[in-house]
C-alpha positions as a LaTeX table, in Angstrom:
\begin{tabular}{lrrr}
\hline
Residue & $x$ (\AA) & $y$ (\AA) & $z$ (\AA) \\
\hline
Unk1 & 0.00 & 0.00 & 0.00 \\
Unk2 & 0.96 & 3.63 & 0.24 \\
Unk3 & 3.53 & 4.75 & 2.73 \\
Unk4 & 2.46 & 7.65 & 4.91 \\
Unk5 & 5.99 & 8.48 & 6.04 \\
Unk6 & 8.62 & 10.00 & 3.77 \\
Unk7 & 11.12 & 7.68 & 2.12 \\
Unk8 & 14.16 & 9.64 & 3.27 \\
Unk9 & 14.14 & 12.66 & 5.53 \\
Unk10 & 11.12 & 14.86 & 5.91 \\
Unk11 & 10.67 & 16.57 & 2.56 \\
Unk12 & 11.66 & 14.20 & $-0.21$ \\
Unk13 & 8.87 & 11.65 & $-0.29$ \\
Unk14 & 6.92 & 9.53 & $-2.73$ \\
Unk15 & 5.72 & 12.44 & $-4.91$ \\
Unk16 & 8.29 & 15.17 & $-4.19$ \\
Unk17 & 11.53 & 13.76 & $-5.53$ \\
Unk18 & 13.79 & 13.71 & $-8.57$ \\
Unk19 & 13.47 & 10.05 & $-9.57$ \\
Unk20 & 11.81 & 10.79 & $-12.93$ \\
Unk21 & 10.98 & 13.79 & $-15.09$ \\
Unk22 & 7.36 & 14.16 & $-13.96$ \\
Unk23 & 8.09 & 14.14 & $-10.25$ \\
Unk24 & 11.07 & 16.47 & $-10.80$ \\
Unk25 & 8.85 & 18.99 & $-12.59$ \\
Unk26 & 6.25 & 18.83 & $-9.81$ \\
Unk27 & 8.97 & 19.32 & $-7.20$ \\
Unk28 & 10.55 & 22.24 & $-9.08$ \\
Unk29 & 7.14 & 23.86 & $-9.58$ \\
Unk30 & 6.52 & 23.57 & $-5.85$ \\
Unk31 & 9.92 & 25.14 & $-5.19$ \\
Unk32 & 9.27 & 27.94 & $-7.69$ \\
Unk33 & 6.15 & 28.97 & $-5.77$ \\
Unk34 & 8.32 & 29.47 & $-2.69$ \\
Unk35 & 6.81 & 26.65 & $-0.68$ \\
Unk36 & 9.61 & 25.39 & 1.59 \\
Unk37 & 12.19 & 25.28 & $-1.19$ \\
Unk38 & 15.02 & 25.56 & 1.33 \\
Unk39 & 13.99 & 22.24 & 2.91 \\
Unk40 & 14.51 & 20.57 & $-0.47$ \\
Unk41 & 17.86 & 22.33 & $-0.79$ \\
Unk42 & 19.08 & 21.16 & 2.61 \\
Unk43 & 17.89 & 17.60 & 2.09 \\
Unk44 & 19.45 & 17.25 & $-1.36$ \\
Unk45 & 22.67 & 18.78 & $-0.02$ \\
Unk46 & 23.17 & 15.57 & 1.94 \\
Unk47 & 23.72 & 13.84 & $-1.39$ \\
Unk48 & 25.54 & 16.54 & $-3.34$ \\
Unk49 & 26.85 & 19.96 & $-2.27$ \\
Unk50 & 26.01 & 21.36 & $-5.73$ \\
Unk51 & 22.38 & 21.55 & $-4.68$ \\
Unk52 & 23.03 & 24.84 & $-2.86$ \\
Unk53 & 24.18 & 26.47 & $-6.09$ \\
Unk54 & 21.35 & 24.88 & $-8.11$ \\
Unk55 & 18.50 & 25.83 & $-5.78$ \\
Unk56 & 19.66 & 29.38 & $-5.11$ \\
Unk57 & 20.15 & 30.00 & $-8.84$ \\
Unk58 & 16.80 & 28.38 & $-9.64$ \\
Unk59 & 14.92 & 30.48 & $-7.06$ \\
Unk60 & 16.60 & 33.71 & $-8.21$ \\
Unk61 & 15.73 & 33.06 & $-11.85$ \\
Unk62 & 12.13 & 32.01 & $-11.19$ \\
Unk63 & 11.55 & 34.95 & $-8.85$ \\
Unk64 & 12.92 & 37.32 & $-11.49$ \\
Unk65 & 10.64 & 35.81 & $-14.16$ \\
Unk66 & 7.56 & 35.95 & $-11.91$ \\
Unk67 & 8.28 & 39.59 & $-11.01$ \\
Unk68 & 8.65 & 40.51 & $-14.67$ \\
Unk69 & 5.39 & 38.74 & $-15.53$ \\
Unk70 & 3.59 & 40.63 & $-12.77$ \\
Unk71 & 4.98 & 43.96 & $-13.99$ \\
Unk72 & 4.04 & 43.07 & $-17.57$ \\
Unk73 & 0.43 & 42.36 & $-16.57$ \\
Unk74 & 0.14 & 45.59 & $-14.59$ \\
Unk75 & 1.57 & 47.65 & $-17.46$ \\
Unk76 & $-0.67$ & 45.93 & $-19.99$ \\
Unk77 & $-3.80$ & 46.72 & $-17.97$ \\
Unk78 & $-2.62$ & 50.29 & $-17.45$ \\
Unk79 & $-2.11$ & 50.71 & $-21.17$ \\
Unk80 & $-5.45$ & 49.10 & $-22.05$ \\
Unk81 & $-7.63$ & 51.03 & $-19.60$ \\
Unk82 & $-5.89$ & 54.27 & $-18.71$ \\
Unk83 & $-4.07$ & 55.32 & $-21.89$ \\
Unk84 & $-7.13$ & 55.44 & $-24.14$ \\
Unk85 & $-7.88$ & 58.57 & $-26.16$ \\
Unk86 & $-11.36$ & 58.97 & $-24.70$ \\
Unk87 & $-10.11$ & 58.79 & $-21.10$ \\
Unk88 & $-10.84$ & 62.15 & $-19.43$ \\
Unk89 & $-7.80$ & 61.89 & $-17.16$ \\
\hline
\end{tabular}
């Protein structure tokens, strides 16, 4: 049956791991949202010290992309609704 306890440690478990491409993408998506990404970093650092460099670089890049997407959406709405010719302001 299903195991209710993690396979190794507290964070890397049956669905949050890097054993195949699908689970790796789910894990990286979870990390990119900011949900306890540092726990994954510390737990994978037990296997390889390169995980510090990988996770910090990954979080910096995804945060930069998300910030740029947010700014793009705000500017697009500003241009669509406030920069019209018939706008009295």
